[in-house]
Every structure is written in structure tokens, then in C-alpha cells.
FIPAFI-363257 format. One record per residue: residue number from 1; residue in one letter; x, y, z of N, C-alpha, C, CB in turn. Coordinates in nm, 3 decimals, m for minus. Each point is the difference from the previous one (the first is absolute). Glycine has a CB too. Example, Ala and Ser with C-alpha at 12.3 -4.5 7.8 and 13.67 -1.06 7.14 Angstrom:
FIPAFI-363257
[atom 1; "A"; [1.319; m0.569; 0.780]; [m0.089; 0.119; 0.000]; [0.090; 0.120; 0.000]; [m0.189; m0.117; 0.125]]
[atom 2; "S"; [0.154; 0.222; m0.197]; [0.082; 0.119; 0.006]; [m0.077; 0.109; 0.073]; [0.118; m0.063; m0.215]]
This chain:
FIPAFI-363257
[atom 1; "X"; [m0.260; 1.295; m0.212]; [m0.136; 0.000; 0.083]; [m0.064; m0.118; m0.059]; [m0.035; 0.260; 0.044]]
[atom 2; "X"; [m0.019; m0.334; 0.060]; [m0.057; m0.115; m0.037]; [m0.156; m0.021; m0.035]; [0.189; m0.055; 0.132]]
[atom 3; "X"; [m0.242; 0.186; m0.102]; [m0.146; 0.032; 0.006]; [m0.098; m0.089; 0.068]; [0.052; 0.100; m0.197]]
[atom 4; "X"; [0.006; m0.142; 0.311]; [m0.074; m0.103; 0.095]; [m0.010; m0.146; m0.068]; [m0.149; 0.201; 0.101]]
[atom 5; "X"; [0.207; m0.224; m0.201]; [m0.033; m0.140; m0.050]; [0.059; m0.107; 0.051]; [m0.036; 0.094; m0.176]]
[atom 6; "X"; [0.118; m0.089; 0.296]; [0.038; m0.110; 0.071]; [0.169; 0.020; 0.028]; [m0.214; m0.157; m0.115]]
[atom 7; "X"; [0.267; 0.099; 0.192]; [0.146; 0.016; 0.050]; [0.051; m0.134; m0.113]; [m0.025; 0.105; 0.322]]
[atom 8; "X"; [0.136; m0.072; m0.390]; [0.064; m0.119; m0.040]; [0.099; m0.054; 0.072]; [m0.053; 0.067; m0.181]]
[atom 9; "X"; [m0.018; m0.196; 0.255]; [0.100; m0.054; 0.103]; [0.108; m0.059; m0.010]; [m0.148; m0.010; 0.075]]
[atom 10; "X"; [0.156; m0.046; m0.251]; [0.133; m0.059; m0.029]; [0.092; 0.113; m0.017]; [m0.092; m0.206; m0.110]]
[atom 11; "X"; [0.047; 0.308; 0.095]; [0.108; 0.143; m0.009]; [0.051; 0.023; 0.150]; [m0.145; 0.144; m0.207]]
[atom 12; "X"; [0.038; m0.125; 0.309]; [0.048; 0.024; 0.132]; [0.114; m0.117; 0.037]; [m0.243; 0.117; 0.065]]
[atom 13; "X"; [0.208; m0.205; m0.096]; [0.075; m0.131; 0.032]; [0.149; 0.016; m0.048]; [m0.222; m0.149; m0.028]]
[atom 14; "X"; [0.253; 0.178; m0.092]; [0.113; 0.013; m0.081]; [0.064; 0.112; 0.086]; [m0.094; m0.079; m0.247]]
[atom 15; "X"; [0.015; 0.205; 0.261]; [0.071; 0.109; 0.052]; [0.053; m0.039; 0.138]; [m0.142; 0.164; m0.133]]
[atom 16; "X"; [0.077; m0.231; 0.195]; [0.037; m0.052; 0.174]; [0.133; m0.058; m0.033]; [m0.251; m0.082; 0.122]]
[atom 17; "X"; [0.253; m0.026; m0.210]; [0.091; m0.095; m0.036]; [0.129; 0.062; m0.060]; [m0.192; m0.155; m0.031]]
[atom 18; "X"; [0.202; 0.262; m0.045]; [0.089; 0.019; m0.094]; [0.057; 0.154; 0.048]; [m0.127; m0.171; m0.201]]
[atom 19; "X"; [0.051; 0.243; 0.247]; [0.058; 0.141; 0.004]; [0.103; 0.027; 0.140]; [m0.240; 0.084; m0.137]]
[atom 20; "X"; [0.352; m0.031; 0.111]; [0.097; 0.012; 0.096]; [m0.037; 0.126; 0.081]; [0.177; m0.120; m0.143]]
[atom 21; "X"; [m0.278; 0.182; 0.109]; [0.002; 0.134; 0.084]; [m0.151; 0.018; 0.038]; [0.212; 0.122; m0.128]]
[atom 22; "X"; [m0.270; m0.059; 0.220]; [m0.141; 0.014; 0.035]; [m0.080; 0.040; m0.131]; [0.062; 0.071; 0.248]]
[atom 23; "X"; [m0.160; m0.144; m0.275]; [m0.080; 0.032; m0.121]; [m0.151; 0.040; 0.047]; [0.149; m0.172; m0.150]]
[atom 24; "X"; [m0.216; 0.265; 0.059]; [m0.124; 0.006; 0.010]; [m0.105; m0.035; m0.119]; [0.095; 0.149; 0.161]]
[atom 25; "X"; [m0.196; m0.223; m0.136]; [m0.083; m0.035; m0.124]; [m0.128; 0.097; 0.000]; [0.080; m0.264; 0.002]]
[atom 26; "X"; [m0.100; 0.295; m0.129]; [m0.125; 0.084; m0.015]; [m0.076; m0.054; m0.085]; [0.092; 0.188; 0.047]]
[atom 27; "X"; [m0.230; m0.160; m0.009]; [m0.120; m0.026; m0.103]; [m0.070; m0.135; 0.020]; [0.125; 0.137; m0.174]]
[atom 28; "X"; [m0.250; m0.114; 0.148]; [m0.085; m0.127; 0.013]; [m0.079; m0.016; 0.107]; [0.151; m0.094; m0.108]]
[atom 29; "X"; [m0.110; 0.137; 0.207]; [m0.077; m0.004; 0.144]; [m0.151; 0.029; m0.019]; [0.212; 0.088; 0.127]]
[atom 30; "X"; [m0.302; m0.179; m0.077]; [m0.138; 0.010; m0.006]; [m0.079; m0.046; 0.133]; [0.036; m0.033; m0.250]]
[atom 31; "X"; [0.042; 0.002; 0.333]; [m0.069; m0.027; 0.133]; [0.113; m0.008; 0.127]; [m0.199; m0.142; m0.142]]
[atom 32; "X"; [0.150; 0.187; 0.253]; [0.095; m0.018; 0.117]; [0.101; m0.088; 0.025]; [m0.160; 0.070; 0.066]]
[atom 33; "X"; [0.086; m0.190; m0.131]; [0.067; m0.137; 0.020]; [0.130; m0.002; m0.072]; [m0.220; m0.117; 0.019]]
[atom 34; "X"; [0.222; 0.167; m0.141]; [0.119; 0.049; m0.074]; [0.129; 0.013; 0.064]; [m0.154; 0.106; m0.113]]
[atom 35; "X"; [0.122; m0.021; 0.220]; [0.122; 0.047; 0.073]; [0.053; m0.156; 0.083]; [m0.102; 0.302; 0.039]]
[atom 36; "X"; [0.043; m0.356; m0.003]; [0.018; m0.128; 0.091]; [0.067; m0.081; m0.093]; [m0.204; 0.007; 0.153]]
[atom 37; "X"; [0.148; m0.025; m0.285]; [0.028; m0.107; m0.082]; [0.162; 0.063; m0.077]; [m0.313; m0.093; m0.040]]
[atom 38; "X"; [0.334; 0.219; 0.035]; [0.137; 0.036; m0.038]; [0.101; m0.027; 0.119]; [m0.096; 0.180; m0.161]]
[atom 39; "X"; [0.063; m0.152; 0.279]; [0.088; m0.013; 0.105]; [0.038; m0.165; 0.006]; [m0.109; 0.227; 0.131]]
[atom 40; "X"; [m0.004; m0.301; m0.160]; [0.028; m0.136; 0.024]; [0.100; m0.044; m0.129]; [m0.247; m0.043; 0.140]]
[atom 41; "X"; [0.191; 0.057; m0.260]; [0.081; m0.060; m0.109]; [0.121; 0.068; m0.033]; [m0.196; m0.077; m0.086]]
[atom 42; "X"; [0.195; 0.197; 0.143]; [0.134; 0.086; m0.012]; [0.085; m0.034; 0.127]; [m0.117; 0.205; m0.134]]
[atom 43; "X"; [0.086; m0.271; 0.203]; [0.090; m0.060; 0.133]; [0.035; 0.141; 0.069]; [0.131; m0.241; m0.117]]
[atom 44; "X"; [m0.205; 0.336; 0.123]; [0.033; 0.119; 0.051]; [0.106; 0.083; m0.046]; [m0.089; m0.102; 0.157]]
[atom 45; "X"; [0.142; 0.062; m0.272]; [0.103; 0.090; m0.065]; [m0.064; 0.081; m0.100]; [0.179; m0.157; 0.036]]
[atom 46; "X"; [m0.311; 0.186; m0.087]; [m0.051; 0.060; m0.092]; [m0.092; 0.106; 0.060]; [0.035; m0.196; m0.146]]
[atom 47; "X"; [m0.001; 0.319; 0.122]; [m0.120; 0.091; 0.046]; [m0.101; 0.014; m0.111]; [0.150; 0.135; 0.154]]
[atom 48; "X"; [m0.253; m0.051; m0.129]; [m0.118; 0.020; m0.073]; [m0.034; 0.131; m0.023]; [m0.068; m0.189; 0.080]]
[atom 49; "X"; [0.022; 0.233; m0.172]; [m0.058; 0.138; m0.021]; [m0.163; m0.020; m0.060]; [0.269; 0.110; m0.059]]
[atom 50; "X"; [m0.350; m0.035; 0.127]; [m0.134; m0.017; m0.060]; [m0.047; 0.147; m0.046]; [m0.059; m0.216; 0.158]]
[atom 51; "X"; [m0.004; 0.229; m0.291]; [m0.037; 0.124; m0.036]; [m0.163; 0.001; m0.029]; [0.249; 0.041; m0.094]]
[atom 52; "X"; [m0.284; m0.110; m0.004]; [m0.176; 0.062; m0.060]; [m0.065; m0.102; 0.073]; [0.009; 0.095; m0.274]]
[atom 53; "X"; [0.039; m0.203; 0.369]; [m0.064; m0.078; 0.074]; [m0.078; 0.068; 0.117]; [0.168; m0.158; m0.076]]
[atom 54; "X"; [m0.087; 0.260; 0.118]; [m0.054; 0.084; 0.140]; [m0.092; 0.071; m0.040]; [0.188; 0.026; 0.118]]
[atom 55; "X"; [m0.309; m0.015; 0.002]; [m0.113; 0.050; m0.023]; [0.027; 0.159; m0.014]; [m0.123; m0.205; 0.120]]
[atom 56; "X"; [0.247; 0.258; m0.073]; [0.000; 0.126; m0.016]; [0.020; 0.060; m0.168]; [0.087; m0.020; 0.264]]
[atom 57; "X"; [m0.046; m0.112; m0.328]; [0.019; 0.043; m0.160]; [m0.106; m0.081; m0.061]; [0.264; 0.044; m0.015]]
[atom 58; "X"; [m0.383; m0.091; 0.077]; [m0.114; m0.048; m0.070]; [0.003; m0.153; 0.010]; [m0.003; 0.202; m0.157]]
[atom 59; "X"; [0.080; m0.257; 0.221]; [0.020; m0.151; 0.016]; [m0.107; m0.065; 0.110]; [0.267; 0.038; m0.060]]
[atom 60; "X"; [m0.262; m0.155; 0.097]; [m0.068; m0.054; 0.105]; [0.093; m0.038; 0.122]; [m0.167; m0.078; m0.172]]
[atom 61; "X"; [0.296; 0.102; 0.160]; [0.096; m0.039; 0.120]; [0.002; 0.126; 0.113]; [0.165; m0.154; m0.177]]
[atom 62; "X"; [m0.223; 0.141; 0.281]; [0.009; 0.136; 0.095]; [0.143; 0.036; 0.039]; [m0.226; m0.056; 0.105]]
[atom 63; "X"; [0.253; 0.176; m0.099]; [0.114; 0.057; 0.001]; [0.037; m0.040; 0.166]; [m0.047; 0.204; m0.216]]
[atom 64; "X"; [m0.062; m0.195; 0.293]; [0.009; 0.006; 0.139]; [0.042; m0.156; 0.036]; [m0.187; 0.211; 0.034]]
[atom 65; "X"; [0.147; m0.280; m0.097]; [0.011; m0.143; 0.009]; [0.137; m0.039; m0.034]; [m0.235; m0.031; m0.055]]
[atom 66; "X"; [0.319; 0.091; m0.055]; [0.123; m0.026; m0.031]; [0.087; 0.050; 0.085]; [m0.060; m0.015; m0.198]]
[atom 67; "X"; [0.039; 0.146; 0.269]; [0.072; 0.063; 0.101]; [0.014; m0.112; 0.117]; [m0.088; 0.250; m0.072]]
[atom 68; "X"; [m0.048; m0.258; 0.117]; [m0.023; m0.107; 0.118]; [0.115; m0.131; m0.031]; [m0.299; 0.066; 0.026]]
[atom 69; "X"; [0.272; m0.129; m0.158]; [0.089; m0.134; 0.011]; [0.141; 0.034; m0.018]; [m0.178; m0.146; m0.094]]
[atom 70; "X"; [0.229; 0.263; 0.047]; [0.143; 0.034; 0.010]; [0.031; 0.010; 0.140]; [0.007; 0.118; m0.212]]
[atom 71; "X"; [m0.087; m0.033; 0.288]; [0.040; 0.025; 0.163]; [0.023; m0.144; 0.062]; [m0.159; 0.228; 0.033]]
[atom 72; "X"; [0.066; m0.313; m0.074]; [m0.001; m0.145; 0.076]; [0.125; m0.062; m0.060]; [m0.272; m0.041; 0.030]]
[atom 73; "X"; [0.321; 0.069; m0.161]; [0.147; m0.064; m0.020]; [0.087; 0.053; 0.081]; [m0.027; m0.040; m0.213]]
[atom 74; "X"; [0.030; 0.161; 0.229]; [0.111; 0.073; 0.057]; [0.004; m0.049; 0.158]; [m0.027; 0.218; m0.178]]
[atom 75; "X"; [m0.094; m0.235; 0.217]; [m0.002; m0.052; 0.165]; [0.042; m0.133; 0.003]; [m0.194; 0.135; 0.074]]
[atom 76; "X"; [0.184; m0.213; m0.162]; [0.060; m0.150; m0.012]; [0.158; 0.018; 0.012]; [m0.201; m0.097; m0.168]]
[atom 77; "X"; [0.259; 0.167; 0.080]; [0.157; 0.016; m0.001]; [0.033; 0.061; 0.150]; [0.025; 0.053; m0.284]]
[atom 78; "X"; [m0.085; 0.030; 0.319]; [0.047; 0.068; 0.124]; [m0.004; m0.070; 0.135]; [m0.071; 0.188; m0.120]]
[atom 79; "X"; [m0.048; m0.273; 0.107]; [m0.053; m0.079; 0.110]; [0.060; m0.170; 0.037]; [m0.216; 0.166; m0.074]]
């Protein structure tokens, strides 16, 4: 749990480069833009979980916005 202190981009980059299997980064998200940043830095090879940053857990990132972001990603893959 990163307690919304920011994503460790260097770690995401290393995971994308070195992990031989799909990997999920957890912790640090504090804004919706972090999803795009992990996608970019992780070269699309690193998934992301969000916990306390979500509004449903007291954070400031709207759950509905995260769901909409994910649906856009899925439609890009399908389209």
C-alpha cells in the first residue's frame, strides 16, 4: 500500500523491462492521471491496482472515473 504517495515510476519501468510474466503494481496512486502514467512508463506490460485513493475508500479518485478509464482501454484493444 503506497498510501497515495505517488507511483514509483522507476520501479514500474523495471517491472516492465524485466518481468517475464504479467505483473501488477500496487500502491501510490493519488490521481487518475497515474493510470495513464503507469500505462506509458510500463509500456502496457504493467497492470495497476488502486486502493485507498478511491473515493469509495475515502480517497479523491472517483471509482466511476476509473471504471470509465478501464472501459476506454478495453475498447481501444477491441477497436
